[in-house]
C-alpha positions as a Markdown table, in Angstrom:
| # | Residue | x | y | z |
|---|---|---|---|---|
| 1 | Met | -13.2 | -5.4 | -10.2 |
| 2 | Gly | -11.5 | -8.8 | -10.2 |
| 3 | Val | -8.4 | -7.3 | -8.8 |
| 4 | Thr | -6.5 | -6.9 | -5.7 |
| 5 | Val | -5.6 | -3.3 | -4.2 |
| 6 | Asn | -3.3 | -3.7 | -1.5 |
| 7 | Tyr | -2.3 | -0.5 | 1.1 |
| 8 | Ser | 0.5 | -0.3 | 3.5 |
| 9 | Ala | 1.4 | 2.9 | 5.5 |
| 10 | Ile | 4.7 | 4.3 | 5.0 |
| 11 | Pro | 6.4 | 7.2 | 7.2 |
| 12 | Pro | 7.6 | 10.1 | 4.9 |
| 13 | Ser | 10.2 | 10.7 | 7.9 |
| 14 | Ser | 12.0 | 7.5 | 7.3 |
| 15 | Thr | 15.1 | 7.0 | 6.1 |
| 16 | Leu | 13.3 | 4.3 | 4.1 |
| 17 | Tyr | 11.4 | 6.1 | 2.5 |
| 18 | Ala | 14.0 | 8.3 | 1.4 |
| 19 | Arg | 16.0 | 5.6 | 0.1 |
| 20 | Leu | 13.0 | 4.7 | -2.0 |
| 21 | Gln | 12.9 | 8.0 | -3.5 |
| 22 | Arg | 16.2 | 8.2 | -5.0 |
| 23 | Glu | 17.6 | 4.3 | -5.6 |
| 24 | Lys | 16.3 | 2.6 | -8.2 |
| 25 | Leu | 17.2 | -0.9 | -6.8 |
| 26 | Phe | 15.3 | -0.1 | -3.4 |
| 27 | Ala | 12.6 | 0.9 | -5.9 |
| 28 | Ile | 12.6 | -1.9 | -7.9 |
| 29 | Leu | 12.5 | -4.2 | -4.6 |
| 30 | Met | 9.7 | -2.3 | -2.9 |
| 31 | Ile | 7.4 | -2.4 | -6.0 |
| 32 | Ser | 8.5 | -6.3 | -7.0 |
| 33 | Leu | 7.7 | -7.7 | -3.1 |
| 34 | Phe | 4.8 | -5.6 | -2.3 |
| 35 | Ser | 2.1 | -7.8 | -3.1 |
| 36 | Gln | 3.8 | -10.9 | -1.4 |
| 37 | Gly | 2.5 | -11.9 | 1.8 |
| 38 | Cys | 0.9 | -10.1 | 4.2 |
| 39 | Gly | 2.5 | -6.5 | 3.7 |
| 40 | Ile | 6.2 | -5.7 | 2.6 |
| 41 | Phe | 7.0 | -4.9 | 6.5 |
| 42 | Asn | 6.5 | -8.5 | 7.1 |
| 43 | Phe | 7.8 | -10.2 | 3.9 |
| 44 | Phe | 11.2 | -11.2 | 5.5 |
| 45 | Glu | 9.5 | -12.3 | 8.8 |
| 46 | Glu | 6.6 | -14.2 | 7.6 |
| 47 | Ile | 7.6 | -15.8 | 4.2 |
| 48 | Glu | 9.7 | -19.2 | 4.6 |
| 49 | Pro | 13.2 | -18.3 | 3.5 |
| 50 | Glu | 12.9 | -20.9 | 0.6 |
| 51 | Glu | 10.0 | -18.8 | -1.2 |
| 52 | Val | 12.0 | -15.5 | -0.1 |
| 53 | Asn | 14.9 | -16.6 | -2.1 |
| 54 | Glu | 13.2 | -18.1 | -5.1 |
| 55 | Leu | 11.7 | -14.0 | -5.6 |
| 56 | Leu | 14.7 | -12.3 | -5.0 |
| 57 | Glu | 16.0 | -14.6 | -7.3 |
| 58 | Tyr | 13.2 | -13.9 | -10.1 |
| 59 | Val | 13.6 | -10.2 | -9.3 |
| 60 | Ile | 17.2 | -10.2 | -9.7 |
| 61 | Glu | 16.9 | -11.9 | -13.2 |
| 62 | Glu | 14.2 | -9.6 | -14.5 |
| 63 | His | 16.4 | -6.7 | -13.7 |
| 64 | Gln | 20.2 | -8.6 | -13.9 |
| 65 | Asp | 21.3 | -5.4 | -15.9 |
| 66 | Ile | 20.8 | -3.1 | -13.1 |
| 67 | Phe | 21.7 | -5.4 | -9.4 |
| 68 | Gly | 24.9 | -6.1 | -11.4 |
| 69 | Ser | 27.2 | -8.9 | -9.7 |
| 70 | Asp | 25.8 | -11.6 | -7.3 |
| 71 | Leu | 27.7 | -9.6 | -4.5 |
| 72 | Glu | 26.1 | -6.4 | -5.4 |
| 73 | Ala | 22.8 | -7.7 | -5.5 |
| 74 | Asp | 23.1 | -9.4 | -1.8 |
| 75 | Gln | 24.9 | -6.3 | -0.5 |
| 76 | Ile | 21.5 | -4.1 | -1.5 |
| 77 | Ile | 19.1 | -7.2 | -0.7 |
| 78 | Ala | 20.8 | -6.9 | 2.8 |
| 79 | Glu | 20.5 | -3.0 | 3.0 |
| 80 | Phe | 16.7 | -3.3 | 2.0 |
| 81 | Arg | 16.2 | -5.7 | 4.6 |
| 82 | Thr | 17.9 | -3.4 | 7.2 |
| 83 | Glu | 16.0 | -0.6 | 6.4 |
| 84 | Leu | 12.7 | -2.7 | 6.4 |
| 85 | Arg | 13.6 | -3.8 | 10.2 |
| 86 | Leu | 14.9 | -0.1 | 11.2 |
| 87 | Thr | 11.7 | 1.2 | 10.2 |
| 88 | Arg | 9.6 | -1.3 | 12.0 |
| 89 | Lys | 11.8 | -0.4 | 15.1 |
| 90 | Ala | 11.4 | 2.8 | 15.0 |
| 91 | Tyr | 7.5 | 3.1 | 13.8 |
| 92 | Pro | 6.3 | 0.5 | 16.0 |
| 93 | Gly | 3.4 | -1.5 | 14.7 |
| 94 | Ile | 4.1 | -0.1 | 11.0 |
| 95 | Glu | 3.8 | -3.8 | 9.8 |
| 96 | Gly | 0.0 | -4.0 | 10.7 |
| 97 | Arg | -0.9 | -0.4 | 9.0 |
| 98 | Ile | -2.1 | -2.5 | 5.7 |
| 99 | Ala | -5.2 | -3.6 | 4.4 |
| 100 | Phe | -6.5 | -5.8 | 1.3 |
| 101 | Leu | -9.5 | -5.3 | -1.0 |
| 102 | Glu | -9.8 | -8.8 | -2.7 |
| 103 | Lys | -11.8 | -8.2 | -5.9 |
| 104 | Ser | -13.8 | -5.6 | -3.5 |
| 105 | Ser | -12.3 | -2.6 | -4.7 |
| 106 | Asn | -15.2 | -1.9 | -8.0 |
| 107 | Glu | -17.8 | -2.5 | -5.0 |
| 108 | Ile | -16.5 | -0.4 | -2.2 |
| 109 | Met | -15.6 | 2.6 | -4.7 |
| 110 | Glu | -19.3 | 2.6 | -5.9 |
| 111 | Arg | -20.9 | 2.6 | -2.6 |
| 112 | Leu | -18.5 | 5.2 | -1.5 |
| 113 | Thr | -19.0 | 7.5 | -4.4 |
| 114 | Gln | -22.6 | 7.3 | -3.9 |
| 115 | Glu | -22.7 | 8.1 | -0.2 |
| 116 | Leu | -20.7 | 11.1 | -0.7 |
| 117 | Ala | -22.9 | 12.5 | -3.8 |
| 118 | Arg | -25.6 | 11.6 | -1.0 |
| 119 | Arg | -23.6 | 13.8 | 1.3 |
| 120 | Lys | -23.5 | 16.8 | -1.4 |
| 121 | Val | -19.7 | 16.4 | -1.5 |
| 122 | Glu | -18.6 | 18.1 | -4.7 |
| 123 | Asn | -16.4 | 16.1 | -7.0 |
| 124 | Ala | -17.0 | 12.9 | -5.2 |
| 125 | Asp | -15.8 | 10.5 | -7.9 |
| 126 | Glu | -12.6 | 12.2 | -8.1 |
| 127 | Ile | -12.1 | 12.5 | -4.5 |
| 128 | Val | -12.6 | 8.5 | -4.2 |
| 129 | Val | -10.6 | 7.9 | -6.7 |
| 130 | Lys | -7.9 | 9.7 | -5.2 |
| 131 | Ile | -8.0 | 7.8 | -1.7 |
| 132 | Met | -8.6 | 4.3 | -3.6 |
| 133 | Phe | -5.7 | 4.3 | -5.4 |
| 134 | Gly | -3.2 | 7.3 | -4.5 |
| 135 | Asp | -3.1 | 10.8 | -5.7 |
| 136 | Gln | 0.3 | 10.4 | -7.5 |
| 137 | Ser | 2.9 | 7.8 | -8.1 |
| 138 | Phe | 5.9 | 6.8 | -5.8 |
| 139 | Ala | 9.3 | 7.7 | -7.2 |
| 140 | Pro | 8.2 | 8.3 | -10.6 |
| 141 | Ile | 11.8 | 9.8 | -11.4 |
| 142 | Leu | 13.2 | 6.3 | -10.9 |
| 143 | Leu | 10.8 | 4.4 | -12.8 |
| 144 | Pro | 7.9 | 4.4 | -15.5 |
| 145 | Glu | 4.0 | 5.2 | -13.9 |
| 146 | Ser | 3.2 | 1.9 | -15.2 |
| 147 | Glu | 5.4 | 0.0 | -13.4 |
| 148 | Ser | 5.2 | 2.4 | -10.3 |
| 149 | Leu | 3.5 | 2.1 | -6.9 |
| 150 | Gly | 0.5 | 4.5 | -6.4 |
| 151 | Leu | 1.2 | 6.8 | -3.3 |
| 152 | Ile | -1.7 | 8.5 | -1.2 |
| 153 | Ser | 0.1 | 11.9 | -0.1 |
| 154 | Arg | -0.1 | 13.0 | 3.6 |
| 155 | Glu | -2.6 | 15.8 | 2.7 |
| 156 | Ser | -4.9 | 13.0 | 1.2 |
| 157 | Val | -4.6 | 10.5 | 4.1 |
| 158 | Arg | -5.8 | 13.4 | 6.1 |
| 159 | Glu | -8.9 | 14.1 | 3.7 |
| 160 | Gly | -9.8 | 10.5 | 3.4 |
| 161 | Ala | -9.3 | 10.1 | 6.9 |
| 162 | Arg | -11.7 | 13.1 | 7.6 |
| 163 | Ile | -14.6 | 11.8 | 5.3 |
| 164 | Leu | -14.0 | 8.1 | 6.6 |
| 165 | Arg | -14.5 | 9.3 | 10.1 |
| 166 | Gln | -18.0 | 10.5 | 9.1 |
| 167 | Ile | -19.1 | 7.5 | 7.5 |
| 168 | Glu | -20.1 | 4.2 | 9.5 |
| 169 | Pro | -19.5 | 1.0 | 7.5 |
| 170 | Glu | -22.7 | -0.5 | 7.9 |
| 171 | Thr | -24.1 | 2.5 | 6.0 |
| 172 | Leu | -22.7 | 1.1 | 3.3 |
| 173 | Phe | -22.7 | -3.0 | 3.8 |
| 174 | Ala | -25.0 | -5.0 | 5.6 |
| 175 | Lys | -23.4 | -7.3 | 8.0 |
| 176 | Asp | -23.9 | -10.8 | 6.9 |
| 177 | Glu | -22.2 | -13.9 | 5.8 |
| 178 | Gly | -22.5 | -13.2 | 2.0 |
| 179 | Trp | -21.0 | -10.6 | -0.1 |
| 180 | Glu | -22.0 | -7.4 | 1.7 |
| 181 | Gly | -20.5 | -9.2 | 5.0 |
| 182 | Trp | -17.2 | -9.7 | 2.5 |
| 183 | Cys | -17.1 | -6.2 | 1.4 |
| 184 | Leu | -18.1 | -4.7 | 4.7 |
| 185 | Asn | -15.0 | -6.5 | 6.7 |
| 186 | His | -12.8 | -5.3 | 3.6 |
| 187 | Phe | -14.0 | -1.6 | 3.7 |
| 188 | Glu | -13.8 | -1.5 | 7.7 |
| 189 | His | -9.9 | -2.8 | 7.5 |
| 190 | Trp | -9.1 | -0.3 | 5.0 |
| 191 | Arg | -10.9 | 3.0 | 7.1 |
| 192 | Asp | -9.2 | 1.6 | 10.2 |
| 193 | Leu | -5.9 | 1.7 | 8.1 |
| 194 | Tyr | -6.6 | 5.5 | 6.8 |
| 195 | Leu | -7.4 | 6.6 | 10.5 |
| 196 | Ser | -4.1 | 5.3 | 12.1 |
| 197 | Ala | -1.6 | 6.4 | 9.3 |
| 198 | Asp | -3.5 | 10.0 | 9.6 |
| 199 | Glu | -2.8 | 10.0 | 13.5 |
| 200 | Arg | 0.7 | 9.1 | 12.8 |
| 201 | Asn | 1.3 | 11.4 | 9.8 |
| 202 | Glu | 2.0 | 8.5 | 7.4 |
| 203 | Glu | 1.4 | 8.2 | 3.8 |
| 204 | Ile | -0.1 | 5.0 | 2.1 |
| 205 | Leu | 1.3 | 3.2 | -0.7 |
| 206 | Val | -1.0 | 1.5 | -2.8 |
| 207 | Gly | -0.6 | -1.5 | -5.4 |
| 208 | Val | -3.0 | -3.0 | -7.8 |
| 209 | Phe | -2.5 | -6.7 | -9.0 |
């Protein structure tokens, strides 16, 4: 699959999470910026200010009817940035609980499905799709499903972590310098995200780009 799948843990108890569920502009900013840089919680810290401004200008232009005046747009962006910062402070390490499957998701999905089937896990294919791409859409009331991010709920994070704890990464992929090693590295990071998010009772946002 020639796509990149981005993952980021998100605390359902955070103010950011609550605002994303009820405020359309917050949801638009999250979806629009989710794939930029090394995770949404690093967006304002790790991307050059000029690039940040260009990206934000593009988002505002695409949704001019919703953002309103420049002053109103600046205000909501400032609030969004503050909520990201407060979430980082309240949930240490959240900015690092991320994973990226760059053109490797199809291979990982296939190998993981085969392994679960070998272990006689019922509905293995459905389970793998759910834990890789989410079991629901995030904030579907605010945005069409086609424009939203996927969400791996707390229940599915728990289920995924339980499954992934039982699987050694090298069971699926060889440790070498080729394609197998590439997929192994991605799978290990994705598995680590699941285990970390489960330990902290977090959910996981998913974006396919």
